[in-house]
BAZALUM-234072 format. One record per residue: residue in three letters; z, x, y of N, C-alpha, C, O in turn. Coordinates in steps of 0.2 Angstrom, whole numbers, plus 2048, in hexadecimal, padded with zeros to 3 digits. Last residue first. Layout:
ALAZXYZXYZXYZXY/...
***
This chain:
ILE02C297D5A02B296D6102A29CD6502929CD6B/SER028292D4A02A298D4E028296D56023293D57/VAL02E285D41028287D4502B28CD4A03028BD4D/VAL03027ED31033282D3602D285D3A029288D38/ASP03326ED2902E274D2B032278D30037275D33/VAL03D267D23036266D2003126BD2302C26CD20/VAL04C267D1F04826BD2404126BD2104026FD1C/ALA054263D1505225ED1A04D261D1F04A25DD23/GLU05726ED0D052269D0B04F264D1004A261D0F/THR061274D1405B277D15055272D1204F272D14/ASP06C269D1C06A26BD1606326ED1705F26BD1A/ILE07626BD2A06F269D2806D26CD2206C273D22/PRO087266D2A08226BD2907B268D2807A262D26/GLY08C259D3608D25DD30087262D30083262D34/TYR08524ED3F08C250D3E08E253D37090250D32/ILE079250D4A07A251D43081253D42083258D44/HIS072247D5707724BD5507824BD4E079245D4B/PRO064243D62067243D5B06C248D5A06B24ED5C/PHE06723DD72065242D6E068241D6706D23ED66/THR062234D81065234D7B062239D7605C23AD75/ASP066239D92061238D8D065237D8606B239D86/SER06B240D9D069239D9E064237D9805F234D9A/THR07024DD9C06824CD9D066245D9E060243D9E/SER07D24BD9C07B250DA0073250DA1071253DA6/PRO080240D9308023FD9B07D244D9F07B243DA4/SER07823BD8607A242D8907A240D90075240D93/TRP07B230D7807A231D7F07C238D8208223AD80/GLU075233D6807B232D6C078234D73074238D74/PHE07122ED5706F22FD5E07422ED63077229D63/ILE077237D49077231D4D074233D54074239D56/PHE07923BD3807623CD3E076236D42075231D40/ARG082242D2A08123DD2F07E23FD35080244D38/SER07B24DD1E08024CD2307D246D28078244D28/LYS07024DD1707624BD1307B249D1807F245D17/LEU05F249D1B06524BD1D06B249D1906B243D17/LEU053242D18055247D1305C24AD1505F24ED11/ASP05023AD23052237D1C05423CD1705723AD12/THR04D243D2D054240D2D05523DD2605B23CD25/GLU046253D2C04524CD2904C248D2905024AD24/ILE04425ED3904925BD34047254D32046250D37/ILE03E26DD3D03C266D3C040263D3703F265D31/LEU04427AD47045276D4104326FD4104526CD46/LYS03C286D5003E27FD5003E27CD4903927CD45/VAL043296D5403F292D5004128BD51047289D53/LEU0422A6D5D04429FD5C04029BD5703A29DD57/GLN0402B3D620412B2D5B0442ABD5A0492AAD56/GLN0492B3D730432B5D6E0452B3D6704B2B1D65/GLN04C2ABD8204E2ADD7C0482AED770432ABD78/GLY0482A5D8E0482ACD8E04A2AFD870492B5D86/SER051297D8C04D29AD9004D2A2D900532A5D90/PHE05928ED85056293D81051297D8604D29CD83/TYR05D282D8C062286D8805F28DD85063291D83/ARG05327CD9405A27CD9605E281D93062284D96/GLU04727FD8D047281D9404F281D96051286D9A/LEU04A279D80048280D81049282D8804B288D89/VAL04C26BD8505126FD82050277D8205427BD84/GLY03F268D89044268D8E04A26CD8B04E270D8F/GLN038269D7D03626DD8303C26ED8803D273D8A/VAL03E25ED7603E265D7303D26AD7904126FD7A/GLN03C251D78042254D7B04225CD7A04525FD7E/HIS03224CD7003124CD7703624FD7B035251D81/GLU03924CD63033250D65032251D6C031257D6F/GLN04B24CD66044249D6403F24DD66040252D6A/ALA057258D60053255D6504D251D6204B252D5C/CYS06825DD5D06125CD5B05D259D61060257D66/HIS077265D5A073262D5F06C262D5D069267D5A/ILE083261D4E07D266D50079262D5507625CD53/PHE09525FD5108E25DD4F089262D5108A267D55/GLY0A1264D560A125FD5009A25CD4E09A258D49/GLU0A226ED5F0A2267D610A2262D5C0A225CD5D/ASP0A427AD570A7279D5E0A7272D610AC270D64/ALA09E278D4B0A527AD4B0A8279D520AE276D53/LEU091275D50095271D4B09C272D4B0A026ED4A/SER08D27FD59090278D5B093274D5609726FD58/THR088288D5108F289D53092283D56098282D56/ALA080280D43080283D49087284D4C08B281D49/GLU07C283D32081280D37081284D3D08228AD3E/TYR07227FD25072282D2B07827FD2F079278D2F/ALA071283D1307327ED19073282D1F075288D1F/GLY06F28DD0A06D286D0806E281D0E06D27BD0D/LYS07129BD0D077296D0B07528FD0907928CD05/GLU06429FD100682A2D0A06E29ED0806F29ED02/LYS061297D1A05D296D14060299D0E060297D08/ALA06A29BD2406A295D21067294D1B069291D16/ARG0642A8D2706B2A7D2406C2A1D2006F2A0D1B/ASN0582A3D2D0582A7D2705F2A7D2305F2A7D1D/TRP05D29DD3805A299D3305929DD2C05A29AD27/ALA0622A8D3F0672A3D3D06429ED3706729CD33/GLU0562AFD4105C2B2D3E0612ADD3B0632ADD35/LYS04F2A7D4904D2A8D430522ABD3E0522A9D38/THR05A29BD520572A1D510542A2D4A05629FD45/THR05628AD5605A28FD54056296D54051296D56/ILE054279D5A05227FD5C058284D5905D283D5B/HIS04F26AD5105526FD53052276D5404E278D50/TYR04A259D50049260D5104F264D53053261D57/ILE04524CD4504824ED4B048256D4B045259D46/LEU03B23FD3E03C246D3F040247D4503F244D4A/SER03B233D3103D234D3803E23CD3904223ED35/MET032228D2703422FD28035230D3003122ED34/
***
């Protein structure tokens, strides 16, 4: 079992539960959904979500994903991050933690 993480808003997650799948704006803009490994989550929060309210951390079981995911190098942070190339089926989200 391998877990990866994605930060979003409670509102976006609630919409995803109604649809059965989650799609971040980056999927349309960049072709994938940005995710993180556990040790990277705090840095993601600090860089991209500072001061935002009503956030949740999606805990995603990679074995349950229907969309392809791969680890890719991010030159801006000099680190490798998981990217999901397609929607995240709600069944692959094994837990949701309020931030």
